[in-house]
C-alpha positions as CSV (number, residue, x, y, z in Angstrom):
1,M,-41.4,-9.8,-8.9
2,S,-38.8,-7.3,-10.2
3,E,-35.3,-7.2,-8.8
4,E,-34.2,-4.0,-7.1
5,Q,-31.8,-2.1,-9.2
6,K,-28.9,-0.7,-7.3
7,P,-27.2,2.5,-8.6
8,E,-23.8,1.8,-9.9
9,K,-20.9,3.5,-8.2
10,K,-18.7,5.4,-10.5
11,D,-15.6,3.3,-10.1
12,E,-12.6,5.5,-10.9
13,D,-9.1,4.4,-11.5
14,W,-6.7,5.2,-8.6
15,M,-4.4,7.0,-11.1
16,Q,-7.2,9.3,-12.2
17,K,-7.8,10.3,-8.5
18,K,-4.2,10.6,-7.4
19,W,-2.3,12.0,-10.4
20,R,-2.1,15.5,-9.0
21,P,-0.5,14.6,-5.7
22,A,1.7,12.0,-7.5
23,M,3.0,14.8,-9.8
24,G,3.8,17.0,-6.9
25,W,5.6,14.3,-4.9
26,M,7.5,13.3,-8.0
27,Y,8.7,16.8,-8.7
28,M,9.6,17.3,-5.0
29,G,11.6,14.1,-5.0
30,I,13.5,15.0,-8.2
31,C,14.4,18.4,-6.9
32,T,15.5,17.0,-3.6
33,L,17.7,14.5,-5.2
34,D,19.2,16.8,-7.9
35,M,19.7,19.8,-5.6
36,A,20.7,18.2,-2.3
37,V,21.5,14.5,-2.3
38,F,23.4,14.1,-5.6
39,P,25.8,17.1,-4.9
40,V,26.8,15.5,-1.6
41,L,27.2,12.1,-3.1
42,W,29.2,13.6,-6.0
43,C,31.7,15.2,-3.6
44,V,32.0,12.0,-1.5
45,L,32.6,9.9,-4.6
46,Q,35.4,12.3,-5.7
47,M,37.0,12.2,-2.2
48,I,36.9,8.4,-2.2
49,Q,38.6,8.3,-5.6
50,H,41.2,11.0,-4.6
51,T,40.4,13.1,-7.7
52,T,40.0,16.8,-8.0
53,I,36.7,17.9,-6.6
54,T,34.5,19.5,-9.2
55,Q,31.1,21.2,-8.8
56,W,27.9,19.2,-9.4
57,Q,25.9,20.3,-12.4
58,P,22.2,19.8,-11.7
59,L,20.6,17.7,-14.3
60,T,17.3,19.5,-14.2
61,L,18.9,22.8,-15.0
62,Q,20.4,21.5,-18.2
63,G,18.6,23.0,-21.3
64,A,17.8,26.3,-19.6
65,G,15.7,24.6,-16.9
66,L,13.0,23.5,-19.2
67,F,12.1,20.7,-16.9
68,H,11.2,23.2,-14.1
69,V,9.2,25.3,-16.5
70,A,7.3,22.3,-17.7
71,M,6.6,21.0,-14.2
72,G,5.5,24.4,-13.1
73,A,3.0,24.6,-15.9
74,V,1.7,21.1,-15.2
75,L,1.3,21.6,-11.5
76,G,0.0,25.2,-11.9
77,I,-2.7,24.1,-14.4
78,A,-3.6,21.1,-12.2
79,A,-4.0,23.3,-9.1
80,F,-6.1,25.7,-11.1
81,G,-8.3,22.9,-12.4
82,R,-8.8,21.5,-8.9
83,T,-9.7,24.9,-7.6
84,Q,-12.3,25.2,-10.4
85,E,-13.7,21.8,-9.5
86,K,-14.0,22.8,-5.8
87,I,-15.7,26.1,-6.7
88,A,-18.2,24.3,-9.0
89,G,-18.9,21.7,-6.3
90,A,-17.7,18.8,-8.4
91,A,-15.0,17.7,-6.0
92,V,-14.4,13.9,-6.2
93,N,-13.7,13.5,-2.6
94,P,-15.6,16.1,-0.5
95,T,-14.8,16.4,3.2
96,P,-17.2,14.2,5.2
97,A,-18.6,15.3,8.6
98,V,-16.7,14.0,11.6
99,S,-18.1,10.8,13.0
100,G,-21.3,11.1,11.0
101,T,-22.7,14.1,12.8
102,P,-23.7,17.0,10.6
103,L,-21.7,20.2,10.8
104,P,-23.3,23.1,12.8
105,A,-24.9,25.9,10.8
106,P,-22.8,29.1,10.7
107,T,-24.1,31.9,12.9
108,P,-24.9,35.0,11.0
109,A,-22.7,38.0,11.6
110,P,-24.3,41.0,13.3
111,V,-25.4,43.7,10.8
112,A,-24.6,47.3,11.5
113,A,-27.3,49.8,10.9
114,S,-26.1,51.8,7.9
115,A,-27.3,53.1,4.6
116,P,-27.6,50.3,2.0
117,A,-24.6,50.4,-0.4
118,T,-25.2,49.9,-4.0
119,V,-23.8,46.6,-5.3
120,T,-22.0,46.6,-8.5
121,T,-20.8,43.6,-10.3
122,G,-17.3,43.1,-11.8
123,F,-16.0,40.3,-13.9
124,N,-17.9,37.0,-14.0
125,G,-20.8,38.5,-12.1
126,K,-18.9,38.7,-8.8
127,K,-19.7,41.5,-6.4
128,A,-17.3,44.4,-6.6
129,P,-16.3,46.6,-3.7
130,P,-18.3,49.8,-3.4
131,E,-16.7,53.0,-4.8
132,P,-15.1,55.2,-2.1
133,A,-16.6,58.6,-1.4
134,F,-13.4,60.3,-2.2
135,P,-11.3,58.4,-4.8
136,E,-7.6,58.5,-4.3
137,I,-5.5,60.1,-7.0
């Protein structure tokens, strides 16, 4: 007879899944070393050598801090991209239910009896808040 065909799991590289947190940890480590650890070690080294103590010049602030600007751009764009993935439902690692039990359905909020408000849409088709009766000037 025919053999059963098993669906192939999409096997992703660990670096493809973990590059965003790795960039964040790397940036945090570099900033911690350059702004906290190295200045202390610099002063200790100068005290041991009995030389005039000078101020530590952070390496990442050389060149007008281009390193921080570049890392801010990389981490900001990565966070934005991850947010878009979550919104689209294409998250690589969705949160599983605890111990295999399904999550309870949310209870609907009580609805107050009022006149129906007109719904207007703003950018990207999202619902916009209703116009106030008396606009503020």
